[in-house]
C-alpha positions as CSV (number, residue, x, y, z in Angstrom):
1,M,-30.4,-85.8,32.1
2,R,-28.3,-84.2,29.5
3,R,-25.0,-82.9,30.6
4,L,-24.3,-79.3,29.6
5,S,-21.0,-78.7,27.9
6,R,-18.7,-75.9,29.1
7,P,-18.3,-73.1,26.7
8,R,-15.0,-73.1,25.0
9,V,-12.9,-70.3,23.6
10,P,-12.5,-70.6,19.8
11,T,-9.2,-72.1,19.0
12,D,-8.3,-69.4,16.5
13,L,-9.1,-66.6,18.9
14,R,-7.1,-68.3,21.7
15,R,-4.2,-68.9,19.4
16,S,-4.3,-65.3,18.3
17,L,-4.3,-64.0,21.8
18,L,-1.4,-66.2,22.9
19,S,0.7,-65.5,19.9
20,S,0.1,-61.8,19.8
21,P,0.7,-60.3,23.3
22,A,2.1,-57.2,21.6
23,R,-1.2,-56.7,19.8
24,M,-3.2,-57.0,23.0
25,F,-0.9,-54.5,24.7
26,V,-1.2,-51.9,21.9
27,T,-5.0,-52.2,21.8
28,L,-5.3,-51.8,25.6
29,F,-2.9,-48.8,25.5
30,V,-5.0,-47.0,22.8
31,V,-8.3,-47.7,24.6
32,V,-7.0,-46.3,27.9
33,D,-5.5,-43.3,26.0
34,L,-8.9,-42.4,24.4
35,A,-10.7,-42.9,27.7
36,G,-8.3,-40.5,29.4
37,A,-8.8,-37.9,26.6
38,A,-12.6,-38.2,27.0
39,V,-12.3,-37.6,30.8
40,L,-10.0,-34.6,30.3
41,M,-12.5,-33.0,27.9
42,L,-15.1,-32.8,30.7
43,P,-15.7,-29.3,32.1
44,V,-14.9,-30.5,35.6
45,A,-11.3,-31.1,34.5
46,H,-10.7,-27.6,33.1
47,A,-10.0,-24.6,35.4
48,E,-12.3,-22.3,33.5
49,G,-15.0,-24.9,33.1
50,D,-15.0,-25.0,29.3
51,G,-13.2,-28.3,28.9
52,L,-10.2,-28.9,26.7
53,T,-10.4,-29.3,22.9
54,F,-10.1,-32.8,21.5
55,V,-6.5,-32.3,20.3
56,E,-5.5,-30.7,23.7
57,A,-7.2,-33.6,25.6
58,L,-5.7,-36.3,23.4
59,F,-2.2,-34.8,23.5
60,T,-2.4,-34.4,27.3
61,S,-3.7,-38.0,27.8
62,T,-1.1,-39.4,25.5
63,T,1.8,-37.5,27.0
64,S,0.7,-38.7,30.4
65,L,0.0,-42.4,29.5
66,A,3.2,-42.6,27.4
67,V,5.0,-40.9,30.3
68,C,6.5,-38.4,27.8
69,G,6.2,-34.9,29.3
70,L,5.6,-32.7,26.3
71,S,2.6,-30.5,26.9
72,V,0.4,-28.0,25.1
73,I,-1.3,-26.8,28.3
74,G,-0.3,-25.8,31.8
75,I,-1.1,-28.8,34.0
76,G,-1.2,-26.8,37.2
77,S,-2.7,-23.6,35.7
78,E,-5.3,-24.9,33.2
79,L,-6.5,-28.1,34.9
80,T,-8.4,-28.4,38.1
81,V,-7.3,-30.6,40.9
82,F,-9.5,-33.3,39.4
83,G,-7.8,-32.9,36.0
84,A,-4.4,-33.1,37.5
85,I,-5.3,-36.2,39.4
86,V,-6.5,-37.8,36.1
87,V,-3.1,-36.9,34.6
88,A,-1.3,-38.5,37.6
89,V,-3.4,-41.6,37.4
90,L,-2.6,-41.9,33.6
91,I,1.1,-41.5,34.4
92,Q,0.9,-44.2,37.1
93,L,-1.0,-46.5,34.7
94,G,1.5,-45.8,32.0
95,G,4.5,-46.4,34.1
96,I,3.3,-49.5,35.9
97,G,1.7,-50.8,32.7
98,I,4.7,-50.3,30.6
99,M,7.1,-52.0,33.1
100,T,4.6,-54.9,33.6
101,A,3.9,-55.4,29.9
102,A,7.6,-55.3,29.0
103,S,8.4,-57.9,31.6
104,V,5.5,-60.1,30.8
105,L,6.3,-60.0,27.1
106,G,9.8,-61.2,28.0
107,V,8.3,-64.1,29.8
108,V,6.0,-64.8,26.8
109,V,9.0,-64.8,24.5
110,I,10.8,-67.3,26.8
111,H,7.7,-69.6,26.6
112,R,7.9,-69.7,22.8
113,F,11.2,-71.5,23.0
114,G,11.8,-75.2,23.8
115,L,12.4,-76.5,27.3
116,R,16.2,-76.4,26.8
117,M,16.1,-72.8,25.7
118,Q,13.7,-71.9,28.5
119,L,16.1,-73.3,31.1
120,G,19.1,-71.6,29.4
121,V,17.3,-68.2,29.3
122,Q,16.0,-68.6,32.9
123,A,19.5,-69.4,34.1
124,E,20.9,-66.3,32.4
125,T,18.2,-63.8,33.3
126,R,17.3,-65.1,36.8
127,A,15.3,-61.9,37.4
128,L,12.3,-63.3,35.6
129,R,11.2,-66.8,36.4
130,V,9.4,-68.7,33.6
131,G,5.6,-68.4,34.1
132,D,5.9,-66.0,37.0
133,V,3.5,-63.4,35.5
134,R,1.5,-62.8,38.6
135,G,4.7,-62.3,40.6
136,I,6.0,-59.8,38.0
137,V,2.9,-57.6,38.3
138,G,3.0,-57.6,42.1
139,R,6.7,-56.8,42.3
140,V,6.5,-54.0,39.7
141,V,3.5,-52.4,41.5
142,R,5.3,-52.7,44.9
143,T,8.5,-51.3,43.6
144,S,6.8,-48.3,42.0
145,L,4.7,-47.4,45.0
146,V,7.6,-47.7,47.5
147,C,9.9,-45.6,45.4
148,E,7.2,-42.9,44.8
149,A,6.4,-42.9,48.5
150,V,10.0,-42.4,49.6
151,L,10.4,-39.6,47.1
152,A,7.2,-37.9,48.3
153,L,8.4,-38.0,51.9
154,I,11.5,-36.1,50.8
155,L,9.8,-33.6,48.5
156,V,6.8,-32.6,50.8
157,P,8.8,-31.3,53.8
158,R,11.4,-29.6,51.5
159,M,8.7,-27.7,49.6
160,W,6.9,-26.8,52.8
161,L,9.8,-25.8,55.0
162,G,12.3,-24.7,52.3
163,Y,9.9,-22.7,50.0
164,G,7.0,-21.7,52.2
165,I,4.5,-23.7,50.2
166,P,1.4,-24.4,52.4
167,P,1.3,-27.9,53.8
168,R,-1.7,-29.0,51.8
169,D,-0.3,-27.7,48.6
170,A,3.1,-29.2,49.4
171,V,1.5,-32.7,49.9
172,Y,-0.4,-32.3,46.6
173,S,2.7,-31.1,44.7
174,G,5.0,-33.6,46.3
175,L,2.8,-36.6,45.5
176,F,2.3,-35.5,41.9
177,H,6.0,-34.9,41.2
178,A,7.0,-38.1,42.9
179,V,4.7,-40.0,40.6
180,S,5.9,-38.0,37.6
181,A,9.6,-38.4,38.5
182,F,9.7,-42.2,39.1
183,N,7.7,-42.9,36.0
184,N,9.9,-40.5,33.9
185,A,6.9,-38.5,32.8
186,G,8.5,-35.1,33.3
187,L,5.2,-33.4,33.7
188,S,5.0,-30.7,36.4
189,L,2.3,-28.6,38.1
190,Y,4.5,-25.5,37.5
191,D,4.5,-23.9,34.0
192,Q,8.3,-23.5,34.2
193,S,8.8,-27.1,35.3
194,M,11.4,-27.2,38.2
195,T,13.0,-23.8,37.5
196,R,11.8,-22.5,40.9
197,F,13.9,-25.1,42.6
198,S,17.0,-24.3,40.5
199,G,20.3,-25.0,42.4
200,D,18.6,-27.0,45.2
201,P,20.4,-30.3,45.6
202,F,18.2,-31.5,48.4
203,L,15.2,-31.5,46.0
204,L,16.7,-31.9,42.5
205,F,19.0,-34.9,43.3
206,P,16.2,-37.0,44.8
207,V,14.1,-36.3,41.7
208,A,17.0,-37.2,39.5
209,I,17.7,-40.5,41.4
210,A,14.0,-41.4,41.1
211,T,14.1,-40.9,37.4
212,I,17.2,-43.1,37.2
213,L,15.6,-45.9,39.1
214,G,12.4,-45.8,37.1
215,G,14.4,-45.7,33.9
216,L,16.8,-48.6,34.6
217,G,14.1,-51.2,34.1
218,F,12.4,-53.6,36.5
219,P,14.6,-56.6,35.8
220,V,17.7,-54.6,36.5
221,L,16.3,-53.1,39.7
222,L,15.2,-56.5,41.0
223,E,18.6,-58.2,40.2
224,V,20.7,-55.3,41.6
225,S,18.6,-55.3,44.8
226,R,19.2,-59.1,45.2
227,H,22.9,-59.1,44.3
228,L,24.1,-55.6,45.1
229,P,27.3,-56.6,46.9
230,R,28.1,-59.2,44.1
231,P,28.2,-57.5,40.7
232,H,30.0,-60.5,39.3
233,A,26.7,-62.4,39.8
234,W,24.7,-60.0,37.7
235,T,23.4,-61.2,34.3
236,L,24.8,-59.9,31.1
237,H,21.8,-57.6,30.5
238,T,22.2,-56.0,34.0
239,K,26.0,-55.5,33.5
240,L,25.5,-53.9,30.1
241,T,22.7,-51.7,31.3
242,V,24.4,-50.4,34.5
243,T,27.8,-49.9,32.8
244,T,26.4,-48.1,29.8
245,T,24.1,-46.0,31.9
246,L,26.9,-44.8,34.2
247,L,29.1,-43.9,31.2
248,L,26.3,-42.0,29.5
249,F,25.3,-40.1,32.7
250,L,28.9,-39.1,33.3
251,A,29.4,-38.0,29.7
252,G,26.1,-36.1,29.6
253,I,26.7,-34.3,32.9
254,A,30.3,-33.3,31.9
255,A,29.3,-32.2,28.3
256,I,26.2,-30.2,29.2
257,T,27.8,-28.5,32.2
258,A,30.9,-27.6,30.2
259,L,29.0,-26.3,27.2
260,E,26.6,-24.2,29.2
261,W,29.1,-23.0,31.9
262,T,29.5,-19.5,30.4
263,N,26.1,-19.2,28.6
264,P,24.6,-16.0,29.9
265,A,21.0,-17.3,29.3
266,T,21.5,-20.5,31.4
267,L,24.4,-21.3,33.7
268,G,26.5,-18.2,33.2
269,P,25.1,-15.9,35.9
270,M,24.9,-18.6,38.6
271,T,27.4,-19.5,41.3
272,S,29.7,-22.4,40.8
273,S,27.7,-24.7,43.1
274,D,24.5,-23.8,41.3
275,K,26.1,-24.5,38.0
276,L,27.3,-27.9,39.1
277,V,23.9,-28.8,40.5
278,N,21.9,-27.7,37.5
279,G,24.4,-29.0,35.1
280,A,24.3,-32.4,36.7
281,F,20.5,-32.3,36.7
282,H,20.3,-31.5,33.0
283,G,22.9,-34.2,32.2
284,I,20.5,-36.8,33.7
285,M,17.1,-35.5,32.5
286,P,17.6,-36.1,28.7
287,R,17.8,-39.8,29.4
288,S,13.9,-39.6,29.6
289,G,13.4,-37.7,32.9
290,G,12.0,-34.6,31.1
291,F,12.2,-32.0,33.9
292,N,14.2,-28.8,33.5
293,T,15.6,-26.1,35.7
294,L,17.1,-24.1,32.8
295,D,15.5,-22.6,29.6
296,V,16.2,-25.3,27.1
297,G,15.4,-23.0,24.2
298,A,18.2,-20.7,25.3
299,M,20.8,-23.4,25.3
300,D,23.8,-23.4,22.9
301,Q,23.4,-25.4,19.6
302,S,26.1,-27.8,20.7
303,T,24.2,-28.5,23.9
304,L,21.0,-29.2,22.0
305,L,22.8,-31.7,19.8
306,V,24.2,-33.5,22.8
307,T,20.8,-33.5,24.4
308,V,19.2,-34.9,21.2
309,M,21.7,-37.8,21.2
310,L,21.0,-38.6,24.9
311,M,17.3,-38.5,24.3
312,F,17.6,-40.8,21.3
313,V,19.3,-43.4,23.4
314,G,17.1,-43.3,26.5
315,N,17.6,-45.7,29.4
316,G,17.1,-49.3,30.3
317,S,14.7,-51.9,28.9
318,A,11.5,-52.9,30.6
319,G,11.5,-49.5,32.5
320,T,9.7,-46.2,32.2
321,A,12.3,-44.6,29.9
322,G,12.1,-44.4,26.1
323,G,14.6,-44.3,23.3
324,I,16.4,-47.2,21.7
325,K,17.6,-48.3,25.1
326,V,21.2,-48.4,26.5
327,A,21.5,-52.2,25.9
328,T,20.8,-51.6,22.2
329,L,23.5,-48.9,22.1
330,A,26.0,-51.2,23.9
331,V,25.4,-54.1,21.5
332,I,25.9,-51.9,18.4
333,F,29.1,-50.4,19.9
334,L,30.4,-53.9,20.6
335,V,29.5,-55.0,17.1
336,V,31.5,-52.1,15.6
337,W,34.4,-52.7,18.0
338,A,34.5,-56.4,17.1
339,E,34.5,-55.6,13.4
340,I,37.3,-53.1,13.8
341,R,39.4,-55.6,15.6
342,G,38.6,-58.3,13.1
343,H,36.8,-60.7,15.5
344,P,34.2,-63.0,13.9
345,S,31.9,-62.9,16.9
346,V,31.1,-60.4,19.6
347,H,32.2,-61.1,23.2
348,V,31.5,-59.1,26.4
349,F,31.7,-59.9,30.1
350,G,32.7,-63.5,29.3
351,R,29.7,-64.1,27.0
352,R,29.1,-64.2,23.3
353,L,26.3,-62.2,21.8
354,S,23.9,-64.2,19.6
355,R,23.3,-63.2,16.0
356,G,19.6,-62.7,16.8
357,V,20.4,-60.0,19.4
358,I,22.7,-58.2,16.9
359,R,20.0,-58.3,14.2
360,Q,17.3,-57.0,16.5
361,S,19.6,-54.1,17.7
362,L,20.5,-53.0,14.2
363,S,16.9,-53.3,13.0
364,L,15.6,-51.2,16.0
365,L,18.3,-48.6,15.4
366,F,17.5,-48.3,11.7
367,L,13.7,-48.1,12.2
368,S,14.1,-45.5,15.0
369,M,16.3,-43.3,12.8
370,T,13.9,-43.7,9.9
371,V,11.0,-42.5,12.1
372,V,12.9,-39.5,13.4
373,V,14.1,-38.4,9.9
374,A,10.6,-38.9,8.3
375,S,8.9,-37.0,11.1
376,T,11.4,-34.2,11.1
377,V,10.9,-33.7,7.4
378,A,7.1,-33.7,7.8
379,L,7.2,-31.1,10.6
380,L,9.6,-28.9,8.6
381,V,7.1,-28.9,5.8
382,A,4.2,-28.2,8.1
383,T,5.8,-25.5,10.2
384,E,8.2,-22.5,9.9
385,F,10.4,-23.5,12.8
386,R,14.2,-24.2,12.3
387,L,15.7,-27.6,11.9
388,D,17.3,-27.7,15.4
389,R,14.0,-26.9,17.1
390,V,12.0,-29.4,15.0
391,L,14.5,-32.2,15.4
392,F,14.7,-31.6,19.2
393,E,10.9,-31.8,19.4
394,V,10.7,-35.0,17.3
395,V,13.4,-36.9,19.2
396,S,11.9,-35.7,22.5
397,A,8.5,-37.1,21.5
398,S,9.7,-40.4,19.9
399,G,12.1,-40.9,22.9
400,V,9.2,-40.0,25.3
401,V,11.5,-37.5,27.1
402,G,9.4,-34.4,27.4
403,L,12.1,-31.7,27.1
404,S,11.2,-28.9,24.6
405,T,12.7,-25.7,23.3
406,G,9.2,-24.1,23.8
407,I,7.5,-24.7,20.4
408,T,5.1,-27.5,21.4
409,A,2.1,-25.3,22.2
410,D,2.7,-23.2,19.1
411,L,2.6,-26.1,16.6
412,P,-0.5,-26.4,14.4
413,S,-3.0,-29.1,15.4
414,A,-1.8,-31.5,12.6
415,A,1.8,-31.2,13.9
416,Q,0.6,-31.9,17.4
417,L,-1.3,-35.0,16.3
418,L,1.9,-36.2,14.6
419,L,3.7,-35.8,18.0
420,V,0.9,-37.9,19.5
421,V,1.6,-40.7,17.1
422,L,5.3,-40.3,17.8
423,M,4.8,-40.6,21.6
424,L,2.6,-43.7,21.1
425,A,5.2,-45.2,18.8
426,G,8.1,-44.3,21.0
427,R,6.4,-45.8,24.1
428,I,5.1,-49.0,22.6
429,G,7.3,-49.4,19.6
430,P,10.6,-50.7,21.0
431,I,8.8,-53.2,23.2
432,T,6.4,-54.6,20.6
433,F,9.0,-54.5,17.9
434,A,11.6,-56.4,19.9
435,S,9.2,-59.0,21.1
436,A,7.7,-59.4,17.7
437,L,11.1,-60.1,16.2
438,A,11.7,-62.8,18.8
439,L,8.3,-64.3,18.5
440,R,8.5,-64.5,14.7
441,E,11.9,-66.1,14.6
442,H,11.9,-69.3,12.5
443,T,14.5,-71.9,11.6
444,R,15.0,-72.3,7.9
445,R,15.3,-75.9,6.6
446,Y,17.5,-74.7,3.8
447,D,19.8,-71.7,3.0
448,L,20.8,-69.9,-0.2
449,P,24.3,-69.5,-1.6
450,E,26.3,-66.8,0.2
451,S,27.4,-63.7,-1.6
452,R,29.1,-60.4,-0.5
453,P,28.2,-57.0,-1.8
454,I,30.8,-54.2,-1.7
455,I,30.5,-52.3,1.7
456,G,32.0,-48.9,2.2
């Protein structure tokens, strides 16, 4: 009797899948995005039963899956409960999927190195064990669901007892905003976002804390939870992320509160306590949170510029936030500081940064700035809006933040499609780019003569 051979996966295909995890991630992301758009186009998802247009559905699906927050429709007013649930599911998939993919890609990168490098990286990171892919997925899902459940338990009674929202609607709204907050989506069931809760620290601060936790990144959350009383035991990545995050939060809160303190269209007419609460909230949200309690379009030009800078940076790696990430900013600052002091290498927290990390950080910064500049020029040509409005919109999309000066729905379809591309690039770009650089790193067997051009 002839023995049947077991079917084998073609070597080239298997090699391609193993060597291109970023390509697999991008493909899956686009497929889910298009599927979400198709569902949102169904009449059952639209309040008036007509269904959304393709551009509206694609934009809404992308902003949900990319956990951005920009919107061309009213989520609570133009979508049915079914449509809003679809949006919440896309947000959840986007948040958990991004965190999982970023962590898994980090493990894949570790596997590409030799055994000695694997052991060195494992000893340094500790948060991600080599080969622990299944464990990563389980811990990310559990962390997300627990944080969202805790936030919902705070929001629901506050909305019900504090604002007279019927219990059923409070549960619906609390669950939706809990998912949106932890995943840094910034999408709200209310057309004016969180303005109806302006000045309420018992509701706004839990939302802000959830966005911070979701934006820090899973490796940081895991390590801090394990070694909270012993910061000296944290890895270099966690130390850089937590330190830079705290500094940027304090700077953002102080700057935005001070700049808007007397603005009659925002904080000006409020009491001092409401000013402090709303100022703190808006100092945190540009880091990828996306909610607002003030009219962003009425803010001072200086405030908009500060907000743009915060949106461009974002928050932690392997989290739900966008931007170039705080670790990238920290590395670039340390490089500049070392150059100013004349040091040949970069040292921080008792460690020396590798040249590869420095190259990746500079490359990511340059590419991100190029994308922002090119997209801003394109939108200025295609629309009649001012530079400050267009730049704000572009950085909000590419940094997947979701704050807007109010021009998103008024943009032509071509401009909205450009924002769709920016949201996709902003969500998957930093992850895939950083992992691709690490995966493509090769050792040269020879080098060329050194030469120095004139700099500056």
